[in-house]
N, C-alpha and C positions, 0 to 999 in steps of 0.2 A: 140784478141780482139776487139772491132772493125772493121765496114769496110773500106779497105786499103786509102777508100778518105778521112778519118778524121784522119787518121792523115798524107795526100796531106799537106789537107788543113792549119793545124796544120804549119806542114812549114813551108805553104806561108804567115800564118801571121805570122810567126819570122820573116820571109825575109823581109816583106815587113818594122816590127816595127825596126830593124836594120839599121841603117848605109852604102851606100855602102861602096864597098872598101874592105872586107875580106872574111875570115871564119868566119864557128862553128863548134869548136866540144862535139861531146856529146859524151862520151868511158859506156861505160856500164860498168858493175861487175865482177868480177872469181870467178870462188867458193876456197870460205875457208877453206882448211884443218884444221881439230882439234890438228889434233898432227900428224899425216903422208896423202898426198895430197891423195889418197882413200879412207877414212874419212870427207867426205867431211860433213857443216853444208850445209843444204838445201838453193836450191841455191833466191836469190830475187836480182834483177835484177834495176838498178839505175831506183830513177822514175822518170829522168825528161830524162834521154834515153825512156821509159818507154813508155811518152809520144809523143815526139816525134816520136817513129818512132815504139813503139809495139809488138816488138818484143822479146821474153823473155827466146834465148840462151846467155852461158857464153862467157865474150872474144871478145864480137866488140865494132864495131867503130863508129860511124857514124860522114859523114861530110855535113856541107848546104854551099853548094858553097854561095854568097850571091850576086857575078858580073854574075854566067851563068848561075843560077840560075837553075841549078841540083842537084842529094842527090848521096850521096856515099855511102857504109856501106861496112863494112872494118871485117875481118875474119880470123880465123886458119881455117887451111882442119881437118878436120880429121883425126887420127891418128889410127894404132892397140889399141896402148893407150886407146885411148877415148871410 
């Protein structure tokens, strides 16, 4: 959506406003099935996750390490079913 630096700046601004000594965990949304797994609603990412990481993929978790000033992104590997 925006340039990579925009999201980096947003995470750095959050880091400055938070007390030192911890992590911030932002959990993205997963696909929501209607009546069975292959019949899903249109995917909508969590707004907070989208604001700080800018990714529209399902099943992601972002971690902002306040002490070490490092950001992590966790997700599942794609399988044949995906």
